[in-house]
N, C-alpha and C positions, 0 to 999 in steps of 0.2 A: 322598320321602314329601311335600315342600312343591312337588312339580311336579304331583302329582295334584289338578287343579282341583277335582273334585266333593268330595274331601276337605278341601281348603283352604277352599271356600266353607261346607260344612258345619260346620267347627269356628269360622269366621268368624259364623256365623249363631246358633251356640248360645251364643258368647260375647256376641255383640250383644243377644240375647234375656235374658240373665244382667244384662247391663249396664241394660237397661231395666225389668227386674225390681226392680233395686236402686234405681233413681229413682223407680219406681212406690211401691215400701215407704217410701222417704222421703217423697214427695210425701202419703201416707197415713198420715203419722206414725207408721209401725208400727217403721221404722228410725230411730234420730236423724240428725240432719244434721251430723255432724262431722267432722274431719279425717281421722281414723280409717276411717271409711266413705268417705271420700273416694278414700283411698288404696288401699282394697279395689277401688274402682271402676277405678281407674287401672290395676291390676293386670289386673280384668278386661279393661279395652280393649285392654290390650297383646296379650291372646289373641285379639282381633278384627283387630289390626295384623300380628303377627308372619307368619301364614300368607299374607299379601297379599304382605309383603315377599320371602318366600320365593319366591312364584311369579312375583314381579316379577324378581327376581335370575334365576330359570330362564328367563324369556322372555327379557330384555334382556341379561342375560350369562352366556349358556352355556358359554361359552368359558371363564370363570373359576369356574367350578364348585368347584374346590379352595378358593376364598376365599368361598364362599357362606356357611359356617358360621363363619367369622370375622367376616364383616359384620354377620351375624344375631347372634353372640354381643356384639360391641361396642355394638350398638343397645339390646341386652337390657341389658347392664350400664348404660350410660347411663338407661335408662328407669328400672330398679329404683333408681339412685342419686337421680334426680329425685324418684321417688315418695316414697321412704323421708326423703329429707333436706330436701325443699322444706316450707319454712315455712308456707306456706297454699294454697288452692286455685287462686288467682289465679296465682302464681308457677309451681306444677304445670303448669297448663293453658299458660301462656305458654311452658314450656320443652319440652312435649311436644306440642302442636297444631302447630308446622312440621313435626315428624316424621311426623305423620299427614298433614299436607297435602302433603309430598313423595311418600309412598306413594299418596293419591288422584289426586294429579296425574299420576304413573306411570301408574296404573291408568286414566285417564280417557282419555290418549294412546292407551294399549293397545287400549281399547274403540272409541276413534276410529279407528283403524286397521283393526280388524278390523270395524267397523260399514263404512266404506268399501270395504274389498277383498272383504267378504262371505267371508272365510276362515274363519269360526267361525260356523256356520249354527245350532248347536246352541243356544246363548244369543243372546238378542236384545240385540246390541251398542248399539244406539241407546238402548235403555232403561236399559241399564246406565251408559252415558254420562249420561244424565239423571239418574239416580240418583246418580252421583258428583258431578255439579255441586252437585245440592241437599244432599249431605252436605258439600262444599266449602264452600257459602255457610253452611251450620249452623256449621262449624268457624269460620270467620271471624267470625261474630258473636256466637259463644258467650261470650267474655269479655265484652265491652260489655254483652251483653243480659242476663248473669248479674248484672252490677255494679248495672243498672236494675232487677232483680226480675224479669226478663221470660225467664228460662231455658226456659220451658215451649215459646218461639217455635222455638229450634232443636231442642228435644226433638221438636217435633210434625214439624218438617221431617224429622227423621231417621225418625221413624216411617213417614211417607210415602215416603221413600227407600228403606226397608228393605221396604215393600209393592211398591214398582215393581222392586226388585232381585229379589223371590221370583217376580214375574211374568216376568221378563226369563230368570230361571235355569230356571224351568218350562218355558217358551216353548210354550205350548199349540199355537201355529200351526206348530211346527216337525212335519215327517212323519219318524217314527224310521226311514226307510229300509227296509233288509231285514227288520229285525224286524217292523215293520207289514206288511210284503209278506207275510211267513211266516204271521203271524196271520190276515191275510185269508183266505191260502191254506187255513189250517186250518180257519177257519168256514165256508167253502164245502164243504169237505169232508164236514163233519158235517151240514150241511143235507140233506135227502131232495129 
């Protein structure tokens, strides 16, 4: 299931949307800015990360398939432990952001390779690489900017990265191959 890329990206985008919704509700003072809400956000972020980790394992370690679930479970237990036991936001972020960065760097390397080799035409790998660079930047600066009260900067960068990723995944420049040809042939038959 985690090797099904449309499913992986779908789950990731849904969870990212939930994360942005929670951040927006906090900024609008509809939700309180408490450690409990932050813990919920941390769990939602896990929903964006774990599908990507599964995809990375499927791509980079296909021969170790029997160990994928063990790795996913170990990272999940670590994530849950840090989320539940972490005393404050800074500690939780400091312990979880490196895990996210490793995944994002792995994805960036993957999309850099597919961009250079042209092996993945359905997705704009160059735009996905740009998106991941922006997300890595936002994660690296999140803690220091949060401490200065400038958390809107990495959040804004994440929104821009999400828009770029959406364009990259939809890839309006890609000709859908035989499906497009079949549709064009069907349209020609219908015209008098």
